[in-house]
C-alpha positions in Angstrom: 15.3 -21.5 15.3 13.5 -19.1 17.6 13.5 -15.5 16.6 12.8 -12.6 19.1 10.2 -10.1 18.2 12.7 -7.3 18.9 15.0 -8.6 16.3 12.1 -8.9 13.8 11.1 -5.3 14.4 14.7 -4.0 14.0 15.1 -5.9 10.7 11.8 -4.6 9.3 12.6 -1.0 10.3 15.9 -1.2 8.5 14.5 -2.8 5.4 11.6 -0.3 5.2 14.0 2.6 5.2 12.6 3.7 8.6 15.9 3.1 10.6 18.0 4.8 7.9 16.9 6.3 4.6 17.1 4.5 1.2 18.5 6.1 -1.9 15.5 6.6 -4.2 11.7 6.6 -4.3 11.8 3.4 -6.4 13.9 1.7 -3.8 11.6 2.9 -1.0 8.5 1.5 -2.8 10.3 -1.8 -3.5 11.3 -2.0 0.2 7.7 -1.6 1.2 6.5 -4.1 -1.4 4.2 -1.4 -2.8 3.1 1.9 -1.3 -0.7 2.2 -0.7 -1.9 5.3 -2.5 -5.6 5.3 -2.2 -5.1 8.5 -0.4 -2.6 10.2 -2.7 -1.0 12.5 -0.1 -0.5 9.5 2.3 1.1 7.3 -0.4 3.5 10.1 -1.4 4.3 10.9 2.2 5.0 7.2 2.9 7.6 7.2 0.2 9.2 10.5 1.0 9.6 9.6 4.6 12.0 6.9 3.6 14.1 8.9 1.2 16.5 11.5 2.5 15.6 15.0 1.3 12.5 13.9 -0.7 9.1 15.6 -0.6 5.7 14.9 -2.1 6.5 16.8 -5.3 9.7 14.8 -6.0 7.7 11.5 -5.5 4.9 12.7 -7.8 7.4 13.4 -10.5 9.4 10.2 -10.2 9.1 8.5 -13.6 10.2 5.2 -12.2 6.9 4.9 -10.3 3.5 4.1 -11.6 0.2 4.5 -9.8 -2.1 1.5 -10.4 -4.2 -1.1 -8.6 -2.0 -3.3 -6.5 -2.6 -5.8 -3.6 -6.2 -6.1 -2.4 -7.4 -4.2 -5.5 -6.5 -0.9 -3.9 -4.5 1.9 -5.5 -0.7 1.6 -5.0 2.5 3.2 -6.1 4.7 0.5 -7.7 8.0 0.5 -9.5 7.3 0.7 -13.3 10.0 -1.9 -14.0 8.3 -4.4 -11.6 5.0 -4.4 -13.5 5.8 -7.8 -15.2 5.9 -9.4 -11.7 2.9 -7.5 -10.3 0.6 -8.1 -13.2 1.7 -11.8 -13.5 1.0 -12.4 -9.8 -2.1 -10.4 -9.3 -3.6 -11.3 -12.6 -3.4 -15.0 -11.6 -5.4 -14.5 -8.4 -9.2 -14.8 -8.4 -11.1 -11.6 -8.8 -13.3 -11.4 -5.7 -16.6 -9.9 -6.9 -17.9 -7.6 -4.3 -21.2 -6.6 -6.0 -24.5 -8.5 -5.4 -25.2 -11.2 -7.9 -27.9 -9.4 -9.9 -25.6 -6.6 -10.9 -22.2 -8.5 -10.8 -20.5 -8.7 -14.2 -20.1 -12.1 -15.7 -16.6 -13.4 -16.6 -17.4 -12.8 -20.3 -18.5 -9.2 -19.6 -15.3 -8.6 -17.6 -13.2 -10.0 -20.5 -15.0 -7.7 -22.9 -14.4 -4.6 -20.8 -10.7 -5.4 -20.2 -10.1 -5.7 -23.9 -12.1 -2.4 -24.5 -10.1 -0.6 -21.8 -6.8 -1.7 -23.3 -7.8 -0.5 -26.7 -9.3 2.8 -25.6 -6.2 3.7 -23.6 -3.7 2.5 -26.2 -3.1 6.0 -27.6 -4.6 8.6 -25.1 -5.1 9.3 -21.4 -8.8 9.4 -20.7 -10.9 10.6 -17.8 -13.5 8.3 -16.3 -16.3 9.9 -18.3 -14.3 9.7 -21.5 -13.3 6.1 -20.8 -17.0 5.3 -20.1 -17.9 6.4 -23.6 -15.1 4.4 -25.2 -16.0 1.2 -23.2 -19.7 1.5 -24.1 -18.9 2.1 -27.7 -16.8 -1.1 -27.8 -19.1 -3.3 -25.7 -22.6 -2.1 -25.5 -25.0 0.1 -23.4 -25.1 -2.6 -20.7 -21.7 -1.3 -19.6 -23.1 2.1 -18.8 -25.8 1.0 -16.5 -25.4 2.7 -13.1 -25.0 -0.1 -10.6 -22.1 0.5 -8.2 -23.1 2.5 -5.2 -21.0 5.7 -4.9 -21.0 9.0 -2.9 -23.3 10.9 -5.3 -25.4 8.2 -7.0 -24.0 5.1 -8.7 -21.0 4.4 -11.0 -21.3 2.7 -14.4 -21.3 -1.1 -14.4 -18.1 -1.4 -16.4 -16.1 0.1 -13.5 -16.3 -3.2 -11.6 -13.5 -4.3 -14.0 -11.1 -1.4 -13.4 -8.7 -3.2 -11.1 -9.0 -6.4 -13.2 -7.8 -4.4 -16.2 -4.9 -3.0 -14.1 -3.9 -6.5 -13.0 -4.1 -7.5 -16.7 -1.5 -4.8 -17.4 -3.7 -2.5 -19.6 -4.6 0.2 -17.2 -2.9 2.5 -14.7 -3.3 6.1 -13.5 -2.3 8.8 -15.9 -1.5 12.5 -15.1 -4.1 14.6 -13.4 -6.1 16.8 -15.7 -6.8 19.7 -13.4 -8.8 18.0 -10.6 -9.8 15.1 -12.8 -8.1 11.6 -12.6 -7.1 10.1 -15.9 -6.3 6.5 -16.8 -3.5 5.4 -19.2 -2.2 2.2 -20.6 1.2 1.3 -18.9 2.5 -0.2 -22.1 2.8 3.4 -23.4 5.2 4.1 -20.6 7.3 0.9 -21.0 6.2 -2.2 -23.0 6.2 -5.4 -21.0 4.8 -8.9 -20.8 3.3 -10.2 -17.6 5.6 -12.7 -15.9 4.3 -16.3 -15.9 1.9 -16.8 -12.9 3.9 -19.4 -10.9 7.2 -17.5 -11.3 5.5 -14.2 -10.5 3.8 -15.4 -7.3 7.0 -17.1 -6.1 8.9 -13.9 -6.6 6.2 -11.8 -5.0 6.1 -14.0 -1.9 9.9 -13.7 -1.6 9.6 -9.9 -1.9 6.9 -9.9 0.8 9.0 -12.2 3.1 12.0 -9.9 2.7 10.0 -6.9 3.8 7.7 -8.5 6.4 9.1 -11.9 7.3 8.9 -14.1 9.2 5.3 -14.6 8.1 2.7 -17.3 7.6 0.5 -18.3 4.7 -2.5 -16.8 6.5 -0.7 -13.5 6.8 0.4 -13.4 3.2 -3.1 -14.3 2.1 -4.6 -11.6 4.2 -2.2 -9.1 2.7 -3.3 -10.2 -0.8 -7.0 -10.6 0.2 -7.2 -14.2 -1.0 -7.9 -17.6 0.6 -4.8 -19.1 2.4 -5.2 -22.3 0.4 -4.3 -20.2 -2.7 -0.9 -19.3 -1.4 0.1 -22.2 0.8 1.8 -24.2 -1.9 4.3 -21.4 -2.4 5.6 -21.8 1.2 6.6 -25.4 0.7 10.3 -25.9 1.1 10.9 -22.4 2.5 13.0 -22.0 5.7 11.0 -22.1 8.9 11.5 -20.3 12.2 9.6 -19.8 15.4 8.2 -16.4 16.4 6.2 -15.9 19.6 5.7 -19.6 19.9 4.3 -20.0 16.4 5.8 -21.4 13.1 6.7 -18.7 10.5 8.6 -18.7 7.2 11.4 -16.6 5.7 12.8 -16.3 2.2 15.6 -18.7 1.1 18.9 -17.6 2.5 17.3 -14.8 4.4 17.4 -16.2 8.0 19.8 -13.7 9.6 18.3 -11.7 12.4 21.0 -9.6 14.1 20.4 -9.3 17.9 19.7 -5.6 18.0 16.7 -3.3 18.7 14.9 -0.6 16.8 15.3 2.9 18.2 13.7 6.2 17.4 10.3 7.9 16.9 8.5 7.9 13.5 5.2 9.2 12.2 3.6 7.0 9.5 0.6 8.3 7.5 -2.7 6.5 6.7 -2.2 3.1 5.2 1.5 3.1 5.5 2.9 -0.3 4.3 4.8 -1.0 7.6 1.6 -1.1 9.6 -0.6 -2.7 6.9 1.8 -5.6 6.0 3.3 -6.4 9.4 2.1 -9.3 11.6 1.4 -10.5 14.2 -0.9 -7.5 14.9 -1.0 -8.0 18.6 2.7 -7.6 18.9 3.0 -4.6 16.6 0.0 -3.0 18.2 0.4 -4.0 21.9 -2.1 -3.4 24.7 -4.3 -0.3 24.2 -2.7 0.4 20.7 -4.6 -2.5 19.2 -8.0 -0.9 20.1 -6.9 2.7 19.4 -4.9 2.3 16.2 -6.7 -0.5 14.3 -10.2 -1.2 13.2 -10.8 -4.6 14.8 -7.3 -5.7 13.7 -7.4 -3.9 10.3 -4.4 -1.5 10.1 -4.2 1.6 8.1 -7.2 3.5 9.2 -5.2 5.8 11.5 -1.7 7.4 11.1 0.7 5.7 13.5 3.2 7.0 16.1 6.0 4.5 16.3 8.4 4.4 19.2 11.3 2.0 18.7 9.4 0.3 15.9 6.2 -0.4 17.9 2.9 1.4 17.6 2.6 3.8 20.6 -0.1 6.2 19.5 -1.9 7.9 16.6 -1.6 11.4 15.1 -3.4 13.8 12.7 -2.3 16.7 10.5 -4.2 19.6 9.2 -2.7 21.9 6.6 -3.8 25.6 6.3 -1.7 27.5 3.9 1.9 26.7 4.8 1.1 25.8 8.4 0.9 22.1 9.1 -0.8 21.6 12.5 0.2 18.1 13.9 -1.6 16.6 16.8 0.0 13.5 18.4 -1.8 11.3 20.8 0.8 9.2 22.6 -0.4 6.2 24.6 2.4 6.5 27.1 4.5 9.5 28.3 7.4 10.5 26.1 10.7 11.2 27.8 12.8 14.2 26.9 14.9 12.3 24.3 11.8 10.9 22.6 10.1 14.3 22.6 13.1 15.8 20.8 12.9 13.0 18.2 9.2 13.6 17.8 9.8 17.3 17.2 12.3 16.5 14.5 9.9 14.0 12.9 7.1 16.6 12.9 9.4 19.0 11.1 10.2 16.4 8.5 6.5 15.6 7.8 5.8 19.3 7.4 8.7 19.7 5.0 7.4 16.7 2.9 4.0 18.4 2.8 5.6 21.8 1.8 4.9 23.7 5.0 6.1 24.5 8.5 5.0 22.6 11.5 3.4 23.2 14.8 2.9 20.3 17.3 0.2 19.7 19.9 0.4 16.7 22.3 -3.2 15.6 23.1 -6.1 13.5 22.1 -6.8 13.0 18.3 -10.6 13.6 18.1 -11.1 12.9 14.4 -12.2 9.4 13.3 -10.7 7.0 10.8 -9.8 8.3 7.4 -10.4 11.9 8.5 
C-alpha cells in the first residue's frame, strides 16, 4: 500500500496534539514518545503547546511527569507511569561510551557507580556535589577523578554513568534547590520494576510507530542512537507500506491514513519531538529548510516554523521582563491568513512563557542553541 506524504504529515500532526490539543501534559508527552528537556524551558514549552490552556508552570508542577535521561541519553520529560517500559527498553540497549579509552569507565566500575547512586538517592534528593561525595564514599577516590571535559574544567569520572543509572531506574531529576539541580531515586515517587527487555522494546517500537510511523529500522535506530542491527528484529512481521518510493513499517492494526491535509501555522521550540523524531528529513525539511533548520540533517538545533505541518522557517525568542520578543524567519512569504495564524501562535507562546508578545518578521541572526 502506497501512502502519501501529505497523509503522513496530517496524521502525525493530529497524534502530536499539533492539529488539536490533547487533554493533559501526560497525554502530550506520551503522544510525543517523550519530550526532550535538555533545555528546560523548551521541553516545558513543547508540552504546553499541545495542551489547551497550559503554561510552563503547570507543566513543571505536573506530578504525572518525571524528568530523567531518555532516548539518546539526553534529558527528557516522561510519564512517571511509563518508567517500567522506558527503563526496560533503554536499559537493554548498549551504553555507547563517548569518552576516550584511557578515562572511560569499565563495565565493573559502571556497575559499582550505579549501585552507589541508587543507595545514595534512596532517601534524599542530592545535588551533584553531594552525590559525588556519596558515590566516592561507596566506591573509592577513583570515582572523583576529574576526567569529563566541561565548560569550567572537568567533571568527576563517575558522572559517565549518570544516564546509565537513569536507564537502570535508580536516578531521575529531583526538585530544583534554588539554582542547583538535584537528583532523586524514582522509586521514591512510585515503586516499579523495569519491564522485561524484549517486551519493553516491542512496546517502545509500537509507541514510536504510532507517533512517527511509517518508519524504518534505520530511522528508529537513529532516534535511539543505536546500530540498526539492534532493532531490526523487532520490525519482523509488522505491516509494511510504501512512502516516497521506499518501504516503511507501521504498528499492527494502525495502517489507516485518512486522505486529508495538515493545516495551520505552529512554532516549535528547540528539540521539539515532532522535528527530532520525524523522517524522512528531506520531506519534512524541504528545499532550503534542510540547510537552514537542521545541522547536516540533525534536527532540534533551531526552533521551527511549521506551515501545514512542514518546516517553513526558523524563529527565536528573547524574554525581557514580561516582554517576549519573537523573531520569525519565514522561508517563503506568508499570506494574510497565515500571518493571522502566526500572530495567534506568537501570543500563545508568550502566554506559555508568562509574558506578552511582540513579533518581528526578519532574519534570525543567532546561531544554533542560542
